[in-house]
C-alpha positions in Angstrom: 131.7 29.6 60.5 130.9 32.2 63.2 127.6 30.5 63.9 129.3 27.1 64.2 131.8 28.5 66.8 129.0 30.1 68.8 127.0 26.8 68.7 130.0 24.8 69.7 130.8 27.2 72.6 127.1 27.0 73.8 127.3 23.2 73.6 130.5 23.2 75.7 128.9 25.5 78.3 125.8 23.3 78.5 127.9 20.2 78.9 130.0 21.9 81.6 126.9 22.7 83.6 125.4 19.3 83.3 128.7 17.5 84.1 129.1 19.8 87.1 125.9 18.5 88.6 127.2 14.9 88.7 128.7 13.5 91.8 132.1 11.8 92.0 133.5 11.8 95.5 134.7 9.7 98.4 132.4 9.4 101.4 132.9 7.7 104.7 130.0 5.7 106.0 130.2 5.5 109.8 128.3 2.8 111.7 126.5 4.4 114.7 123.6 2.0 114.7 124.5 0.1 117.8 124.8 -3.2 115.9 127.3 -4.8 113.6 126.4 -4.3 110.0 126.6 -7.6 108.0 125.7 -6.2 104.7 125.7 -2.6 103.5 124.0 -1.7 100.2 124.0 1.5 98.2 121.6 2.3 95.4 121.4 5.4 93.1 117.6 5.5 92.8 117.9 7.7 89.7 119.8 4.9 87.9 117.7 2.0 89.2 119.2 -1.4 89.7 119.9 -3.4 92.9 122.1 -2.6 95.8 125.6 -4.0 95.7 127.0 -5.3 99.1 129.8 -2.9 99.8 131.2 -5.1 102.6 131.7 -8.3 100.7 132.9 -10.9 103.3 133.6 -8.2 105.9 131.4 -6.6 108.5 131.2 -3.0 109.8 131.2 -3.0 113.6 129.5 -0.2 115.6 131.8 2.8 115.7 133.7 1.7 112.5 133.7 3.5 109.1 134.0 2.5 105.5 135.3 4.8 102.7 133.3 4.5 99.5 133.4 6.2 96.1 130.1 7.4 94.7 129.4 8.7 91.2 126.2 9.9 89.6 123.5 12.3 90.6 124.0 13.7 94.2 120.3 13.3 95.0 118.1 10.2 95.5 120.6 7.7 97.1 119.5 4.9 99.4 121.6 3.0 101.9 120.6 -0.3 103.3 122.1 -1.9 106.4 121.4 -5.5 107.4 122.4 -7.0 110.8 123.2 -10.7 111.6 119.6 -11.5 112.4 118.4 -10.2 109.0 117.0 -7.0 110.4 117.2 -4.1 108.0 117.3 -0.3 108.2 116.9 1.8 105.1 118.0 5.5 104.6 116.1 6.7 101.6 116.2 9.8 99.3 119.6 11.0 100.6 121.1 14.1 99.1 124.8 13.6 99.1 125.8 17.0 97.6 129.0 18.1 99.4 128.8 15.2 101.9 132.0 13.8 103.3 130.7 11.6 106.0 127.4 9.8 106.7 126.8 8.4 110.2 124.1 5.8 110.2 121.8 5.6 113.3 119.8 2.6 114.5 116.6 4.6 114.5 116.7 5.1 110.8 118.2 8.6 110.9 121.5 9.6 109.4 123.9 12.5 110.1 125.3 14.0 106.9 128.4 16.0 107.3 
C-alpha cells in the first residue's frame, strides 16, 4: 500500500510538471506592419496542421490589435499575415512563454512583450 501511495504521488508530481509546461493564455497580436492584414493565421508547429484564419471576415488595420487565446506548448509557434495583394509575412519559431503582446512588423520581425 505504501508503495502504491508513493507511486501515485510521483505520478501526480510528474503530471504537474508536464502540465505546467503547457501554454493557455490570452495574447494581443498588434499590427505594426504598415499594411492592413486581410488574413492572420496561427500554427502550433509542434501539433502540426494548417493555420486557421483568426480574422474571419474582418481585417486588422495597421495600429490595431486582436486578442487571441493560445493553448499548447509555448515554443514553436508561427504567425502568418497576408495583405490585400496576397503578400505574406511569416514569423516562425516564436517562443510565447510569458508573452502578453506580439507586435508584428512589416520587415518580418516581431516584438514580444
